[in-house]
N, C-alpha and C positions, 0 to 999 in steps of 0.2 A: 289175348282171348285164346284159347283153348283150340286144338286144329279141329275137332268135330262142331265146336260151339254150342255144347251143353254143358248143365251144370247139374250135380245135383246134391238134395237138399237132404239130412239123413237127422232124423229124431231119433235117438234112443231112450225110450220109457221103462217104465218099470214093467209094464207086461209087454213089450216085444218093440222092434225096431221098424221105423216107417222112413221109407225113400223117396221121392219123387224127382225126375230127371225132367228139365224144362229146355225150352230152345226158344230164342226171342225171335220171327220171323220180319225183318225189316220190312220190308212189300207190303203187309197186311197191317203191322204195328201190332201184333199178337204174340202172346207168349203160349206157346202151346206145351203140353204134354205129352215128350215122349217116350216116357217109361216111371216104372214104378217096383218098389216090393216091399211086399209086409210079412214081418217074421218074428212071428209069436214066441215069447220065451218058453220052456217047457215048466219053468214056473216064474210067478211073478218075484223082481229081486228083492223084495222085502220081508219075503219069507223066512220064515227062523233056520232052515234047513237049505236055502237059496244061497250057491257062492257067485258075485255077484258079476266077479271079473270074471267067472271060467263062462258066463250063460254070455255076457255081452262079446266075449272074443269068439264063443263060438255061432253067435248070430251073425256077428261083421264076416267070421270065414262062409259062411252060408250065403250070404250076399254078394262077395267077393266073386265066389263059384258061381252064382247066376248069371250075373252081371260082370264080367271079365271083360268082355269085349266093349259092353256099353262106357265102360271106365275108363276105356284108354282114351285118353287123349282129355277128356273132362275135369272141370273143374269141381272140386268136393268140398263141405262145408258142412257142418253140423253145431245144433244149439246145444246148451247149457243147462241144468235146471234153475228154475228161478231161486231154489235155497242155495243154493252155491255162489250166486255170483253176485255183484250189487248194483241195481240201476236209480241213479239218482236225474232230476230234474233239477238244474238251476238259474234262479232269476238273479243274471250281473247289474249290478250296480254301471251310474255310467262311468264308460273307462275308453281312453285312447284304444282304436280297433289295433294298433299295431303290439299293445300287450294284452290282449284278449286271451293269450295262450299264459303270461304270467299269473295273471287273477286265474286260471282255470286251475292250475297247477297248484295256486295256494287253499283254490275251494277246496281241492280235491285231498290234499293233510286234512282239511277240517272235516270231509264227509266221510272218506276211505277209514273205517278203525283201523288199520293195519301200517303198517309202515310200507311207503310207495317202491321201496328197492325188494320188498317181499309180494308184490299183484303185478300182473298185466292188468293195464288200465287205457283205456281211450275216449277220445271226446269229441263231438262234433255242435256246433249252433244249431238249433232248431226251427231257423225262421221266426219271421215276426220281429225281428230288430229291425231298426233303421240304422242307418251312418249319416250324421250332420257334422258336419266341422272338424272333422276327424275324431270323430266319440260314437261309439255304440250304445244307443239309449235303447232300453227296453228287450234287450237280449237274452233269449234263455238258452240255456245250453245241458243236454247230453251227457249223460258222465255214466261209463259203464266200464266195471272191473270184478277181478279176482283174482285169489291168492295163487301165485305160482303152482305151489305145489297140489292143489288140487285141480286146476288144469290138467297138469302134466300126468294123472291122474286121468282124465278124460280122454287126452291123445293118445296115450299107451296104445290102446289095442288097435288105434287108425295105424300108427308106427310097426307093429307086428306085422299086421294084414299089406306093411306095404305102401299105405294110400297116400299119397301127400295131400293136406288139407291145404285149400287156400282163405277159407273165413270161419271163424267161430263166431255166434251171436249168444244173445242171451235168450228164453223163452220170450219170455215179454214184449223185446224190439221185433221178434219172428213174428209175433202176433199182432204187433202194430202193423207192419209190412204186409201183413195179410188183410186187415181190415181196411187201410187205407187204401191200396189200390184194387182188392174186388167188390170193396162193400160200399166206400166212397168214391169209387172210380177214380181216384187221383192218379194222373199221369206225367212221366218225366217230362219238365218243361212248363207246366202249368203253375200258376201262384197257389201257394201254399193257400186252400181259404179254410176259415175257420166256420163251421156252422152251426146251425141257431142251438141245435141240441146234442146231446153228449149221447153218446152209444156204451154199455158195458160190455165187454166181453169174457165171458168162463171160458177157461181149458180145464178140465177136471182131468187131472192123472188120478196114478193109484193110490199114491200118498197124497199128492195138496193139490189145492184148484191156485192157477193162478187168474188173478181178476186184471184185468186191463182196463182204463176208461178213458174216453178221446173224442173230442169233436172235427180230429183230423189235423190239427196242429199242435193244442196241450196234450199232455199225458200224464196221466196218474197209475201208479202201479203198486197192486199188494198183493202177497200170498197169504192162502188161507189155508191152513191147517188139516183140511177134510178132505178124503178123497174116496175111491172107489173101494178101496180096503178096509175103510171104516165100517161100511156098510158089511162087507164080507164076515169083519170081526162081530157085529153086532149077530148076525145069523148064525157065527159059530159060538157065541155067548147062548144066543138065546133058545137055540133049537139043538145044542148039544152034537153038533156036525164038526167035522174034518173041514181044515180050511179051502180043499180040494171040491169037495160036496157042498159047502155055502157059497163057493165062487160058482159053480155051475148052478146051483138054486138062485142065486142074484140074477143072473143073465136068461133064467126060465121063469121069472118069476109067475106068471102068467100061466103057464102048463103045470107048474107044481101041485101036487092033490091038493093042497090045502092053502092056497092063494094070501086069504085072507090071515093066516098067522103068520105068512112069509113077511105081509106089509104093517103086521101090526109089529113084527122084530124090528122092524126099518125103522120104522115112524120116529123113535129118538132120535138117532141121525139125521133124518129129514129135518127135523124141528130144528136142531144144531146147524147144520149147512143152513139153513133159510136165515136164523138168527146172526149168524157170521156175515152174510151178504148185506144184510139190511145196517150190520154196525158199519160195515165197511163202505156202503153207501151211504149212512148220514155221515159220517168222519169227512168224506168226498165234499159231501151236500156243505157243510158246516164250513169248510174249508174255501170252496167255490161257491159263494151265497148265490151268486145269477144262474148258476149253474141246475140247466133240467133233463133229466136223464127220457131219453126215450123209448128204449126197450132194450133189450137183453138176448145177447147172441151167445148159443150153446157150443160148443166143441170138446172134443174128445170122448174116447169112447165110454167113459164114464155116463156120459146122459144118455145112452143108449138104455140106464135103467129104466123099467117099466114105471110110470106115474111120476117121474121125478118131474119132467119138465110140466105137467100140470100143476103139482103142488107148487111148486117156485112160482108159477103165474099165481095161483089164485089167493098165495101169503105174501107177493112183493107188489101187489097190485100195477105189472109189467108187464107189455106184451114179451114172451120168452120165446127164443124160433133155434130149433136146431140148426146150423149147419150141414148140410146133407151135400149141398153141390156149388161150384166154383162161377159165377156167371162170368167172371173174368181171363177163363183158361178154357181153350180148345185142345181137341185133341183125343176123337171118340176111340181111338185105337187104347186109349189108356181111361178116359172116362165110361166107358162101357162096359170094364170090364167087371164083373160079377163080387170079386174080393175087395175093388177098390171100392166099389160102391158102398158093400157092406161094411167097410170101415173110411168112409169118405170123411167122416167128421174129424178124426185123429190124423190127417196130412194135412191140417191147416198151417202148422208151425213150420213144418218142411215144406210148404208151398211158399209161405213168408220167406224163408233163410232163400229157396230159390230164386224170388223176385229183386232181392237186395244182387246174388250176386249177379244177377241179369241188369244190373242199374237200373231200376225199375221201380224203385221208392227212394225217398228223399235219406233213408240212413244210411250212414256208410261206416258205422264203427264195425272194429271187427277187434275180438280178442287173441288173434292169431300173435304167438310169440313174436316180437323185431327180430331175432337172431336166424329163426325160419325167415323172414321175411329177406332178411339183408343174406344169406346163402343162396336163397333161390334165386333173387336179382343178380348173384356173381355169376353162378352156372348158367342164367339165361345170355349174360353178356360174355362170358367166356370165350365162344368163338369168335366174335367181334375183335375179341380185347388178344386172343392168338394171331386171327389175319394182320392185326395192325401191329403187332411186336415182328412177324414177320418182315412186311413191307418197310420198318422202319429198320432192319438187321440188315435187305438186302441194301437197301440205302448207302445204311450206314458204310457196307463194304465197297461198294463204289467209290465213297469220298474215303475212305483208309487207300485203296491204289493208288486215286488221284495223288494224293499227299505224299505218298511212300515215291513215286516217280519223280513228282518234284523235289523230295527231301536230295534224292540221289545226284543232283545236279550241282545243288550247294557245297562249292567249297569251305567248311569251316574251320583250316587253318587261318584263312583271310580275317575272320571274325573274333578269333579265340580271344585275343588281348582285350579288345573291345568288351567281350563279354565276363569278361573275369573281372573288370572295373565297373560291369552294371550290378555281378551279384555282390560283392565288397562294398556296394554303397546300399544295396538293398540290407544286409547283414547288419549296416552300422544302424541303418534307420529304424530295421525291424529292435535293436537293441534298445536305440534310446524311446522309441514309443512304450516299450513294454517296462523302464525305468518311470517314464512319465506318468503311466498308466498305476504302476502302484505307490507313486509318490501320491496321484490324486487319491486313491482309494483310500490312503491313508487320512489324508487332509481333511477326507469326508469323514471317518470315524471319527476323529478328533472333534468336527463342528457337530458330530449327532452328540456325542459325550458333552459336548457343552450346552447345548438347548436344551438336553435333559435336564441340565445342574441348574439353569435360569430359568424352566418354563415354572409358570403359577401352578400351585397345587390345588388346582380346581376341587379334583376329588374331596380332597382333606376338608375344603371349606364348606363342600355341601355336606360333608358328612356331621358336622359341627352345628351348621346349619338342622338339619334334624333333632339333634341334642338341644337345640334352642328353642324349637319349634317343641318339642315334648314339654321342657321347662315353663313356658309360656302359657302353656293351654292349661298348669297348675293354678288352682285357686286362688285368687290375691285375697288376702285376710279381709282388709279392707274396715269396717266400721265394728267387726268384733276382734280387732287382733289384741284388745288388753283386756279380755275376758279370761279370768282362771282357770276357770270350769274348762276340762280336754274336752267335752264333749258340746262345749259351743265353740272353738276354735275352728274355722276355715281351713286347717290343715290337712295335709293328704301327703303320705309319705310313700316315695317309690325306692324301693331296695333292689330292685332288680329289673336290669334292661338288656333282653338279648337280641339276635338277630341271627337271619338265615338267608344265604341266596334261594331263590327257588326256581329251575329252568322255565318251568309250566306252572304259572299260577292258577291257570283254570282247573287243571287238576288237584291242585293243593288245596285248591274253595269248594271244589266238590266234596273232596274227603274228608274236608273241613265240615261239611254240609251232615255228611252221613254219620260222623262220630257225634257230633252236636247238633242234633235237629231242628233246635230252636235258638242257635247262634246269633242270628238274624234279626230278632225281635228289634233290638235298640240299633239297628244299622241303619244309616243315611238313607231315605227315600232314593235319590239318583244310583245307589250302589245296589240297592235289594235286588231288583232283576236283570242287572246289570255285569256279569262274571268278569273278573279281570283276565287278563290276557297275557300272554308273554313271558318276559324275564323280569324278576324285581326282586324286592328284598321283603322278607317276613320281620316284622318287630314284633316283640311280648314285652311287656310291660306287667311288672309284678308290684301291687302296693297295699298297703293297708290306713283307714284313718279311723278315728273314734267318735266321729261328729255324729250327733244324735238322729241325723237325717237319714243314718245306712247306705243304702241303695241308692235313693234318688239323690243324695249329698253328690257322692262321686261321679254318678250317669250323670248328673245336670249341670254340674261345674267341672269337670274334667273330661268323660268322655265324650260331650256334646262340642265341647271345645276343639277336640281332635280333629271333630267332623267338618269346623268350619272354613271357609276359604281363606279369612286371614282373622287374628287374634290382634285385639290391641293391648299392649301392654305399658300401665303407668312406671314413669322414671321418676327420680329424685327432679323435684322442682318444678312438677305440675307438668313434664311433657308426655307425651303419650309417643309408642314406639309402636306399629304395626310389624306385626311378626307373620309372614306368609306359612299356610298352614297345609291346607290341600293345592293351595296355587303350587307349591312345591312338589307334589307329587303323593303326597300322603291319601290314602282312601278306604274304603271297605274297612269301616273301624267297626270292633266287636267285642263284645262281652263272652267271654269263654270259660270265665267262673267267677262266681260271689259266694262270700261265707257270710253270714253274720251269727256272732254270739257274744254274750256275756261274758263280761271278765270281770274283777275287783279291781278298784281303786282307790287308792289311800287321797287322799284332796293333801294331806296335810304330811307326806312319808309316810312309809312305813314304821311302825315303832321299832327303839331300840333295841327292845329286850326279846324280838320275835327273830327266830336263830331262821338265816335264809332267806326271808321276807318269803311274801307270797308272789311276787312274779317269777317264782322256779330258779335252783338254782345251774347249777351244772357247767357254766362257765366261769363261775368265780367271781364274778365282779359286783361290785355296790350296787344294793337296788335301790331301785329311781321312783318307787309309787307309783307307776304307768306299768300297767297289765301287758309286756312284753313278753311272751315263753321265751325261755332264754336269757333274759336279760334281770341283772339284781338278784342280791340277795348275798349275802357272807363271804365266804373265800372257802375255796378247795370242798372238800368233803363233806364239812357241815352244811356248809352253803344248799348242797345239794339234798342231803338228804332234808335239812330245813324248809327247802321249796318244795319237795313232795309232799310232806305233811301239811304242809299250807293249803295247795293245791286241794288234797283230802279234804280238807277241814271247808275251804268253800263251799266244794259240790255237796257234801253230804250235810252240812248245817247243826243242827244238835245229835246226829249220829256220828261222831268224827273215826275219818278214816285211820287215823293213828292219834297217838297221844297229844303231840305237838301240832295238829290240826283242830283237835276240839279246842285244846286251850285258848287256840287266837281266837277261834269262833266266840268264847264266851268273855276274853278279857278286851276284845277292841273291834265289839262289833260297832260301836258309835263310833267310830273313825273308819269306815268302809263303805263305798258303793259300788253298786254294778252299773256297768258302762256296756255297751255295745262297743268290740271289735269288729270290722267287717274289712275282711281279706278280697282281693279282686285279682282279676288279669285280665287285661285287654291287650287284644292281638289288631295290627292295622299292616296294609300295605304301603310301601314306599318304590314308587316309579320314577329313578332320576330326572329331574326337568330342570334342565338348565335355565339361568336369567332371562334370555333371547328367546325363549321357547317359553317363557309362563305368558299368561296373558291377563292383563288389566282385572277383566270380570270374570265371576264365574259363569259355565252354561248355564242356559237356561231351565228350570227346573221341570219336573216333571211331576206328575199327581200319581201316588202308587198306592192301590191298595184303598181307594176312597180316601185320602190325606190330601190337604190342599197343599197344592202345587207349593214345593219349596219348603213347606213346615218341617221341623224336625221332627223326627219321631219321638214316640211318644210311648212310656209301658203301659200293657195292655191294662184295658176295661176291667175295673173292678179290683187293681192291685193296691193293698191299704197300703198306706206311707211308711217307708221304713221295712217293707217287708223284701224280702231275696226277690229278685226277677224271676218270673216263668218260667224265664228262656235257661234257669243255668240251676237247677237246685242245691241246695247246699250237700256238697260231697263230688262232688259232679267230678271225674277228673278231665285235666285238659287234654284235648285232642292230641291224636298221633301226629298231626303237622306242627305242633308248638315245640319250643325246643322241651327237653325232659325235665320233669322235677320240679316240684316248689322246691322255696328257701329253705333250712334247717328249722328255722323258728316255725314256720306253716307247718311244717310236718308234725311239730309234736303237740300241736293243739289238737 
């Protein structure tokens, strides 16, 4: 503890600097206010013509010059605004007490939207949890963090004034310190009591309002982007005044020539402020259904605005009390000062920080950078280290002198031969050991290479399992295998399988939903509300079919199979083989593109007198009578010309697009049919699951969006049979996360 036993809590806001000096009296067990200071900025920091860094430096310089004697030997701390810091409260699952730190670090990576190397963060348990059998149950932790760059900007003015900082805290946690000690009368050593009702604490600053809801143990906080400046700007806009005159008129609204006009101009901001508070309380009540709000406490000089307290009380239906005195604080030398009494509501945050520095609250977190703590610890222990080193050196000197005296009495010539023999043996031993170590290392290298050569190729086998699973999910033709009509055959052609490794599957999944919002229409219920996590492989399958069922055919006979735990496959001889699908790690099977369009088909093959066929030339391959773009048609340049002309005739009917197209329509109209070609694109995730980790049964199903538990997803209600799915309208490009580009034949359609 500091030499004079006092602490300074400093709160630098948009309007000014508030500092409160506290001391704890052990005999009376009371916190005493020893000193204070209130320095108002010449301009509000958020004004367009204000330079915040210069105004803060000037305020700190004035503060140091006024309180140089009181600062000597005292510990100093300051708070950082809520909008630049992150405060989270996390409910932990049952975990071993020794591993709580590891779990918190994992949660910090999830909750903090920055790299942990770029932030300063701290945490602590919030009480209420119990330890049973070495496990922590129902444990809640508080997490506070801030980017290093922003923290250094807040710390820089104090460094320039040569003030050593001992604690840095977020505004919301300093508010909780004030509430628990001064309003709930919670003292060190007392068990943390959970009150029946909740209290709302509002701290209105110049630009924002920090809202804190607590019952003494649980904490919930939110920032509201409305502060005193919004009222000033409303007067500036409505009454055509400068910012300075509007600020003066706001603070003296009741003394204005026309108070009614002033309050009429402020009324829209009053309504917005009440709406934000109501919305925040409503959200808190929806998360904590048993919570009951008892009252609202107001701090901050923004609540000095005339009529605001009464307006909130009438519209929120809660008692609204302005905190203008502190029951838990004594010290008439400070509390009776007119300047302190006039601005008492703005000292609550500095008061809460001082209580923490005096160890009178349960909050212990601090955003003070670790390098500052380490340097300060080394500096404090340096005198002891110097004294210890001096003692060791003195002892070493005496010991050296004693050995020197003893050595001078030894006759080295008598032992020289023996010492030489010992050195020779030691040299030979060292040489043999070096040779042995070299041989052992070489043997180990050969053994490692041999083991690599004979080791089973487990990874390659599992990749083959993926391809086998995809093949097993394709429709088995069954009874319609002998159908001659192509639209009756249960066949699907997969012409492209690509995959890519994703380090963060959750980010990929969120990006996919952004690019294709309806991508989850056919996802399995157990995957719909559970995004993938960690690292894995993303597979993209492109295919087509000519079945008359269009989208419903490939979705029900292929996509749904990919979502099953296992798929049975009929083998020759009546045997059935069970192929694992989801069991081996395949999940989040989704349709990202589907396009159905009609194509010409010649049941008996294209007529021999049609140059290039109808399927399109371009590749110079013989026509096969199946409408596959880029296949079929004569050869070379003639095939390309005839194919294009044929397509023109098919599309325009009796209005031929070229000579060959019109002739084809008239000569062979009786020998052509129009069938549906459905192109589709499927994406799924594979996270390698070794056989020893696979479970025999799927996890229990859960009901999603009103569906029966375990029921596979169905198309949206009202979707006509064969229509393209609503989730992937025709022509929708593949999302950015999928492998780039469709195949050449799809591009020509």
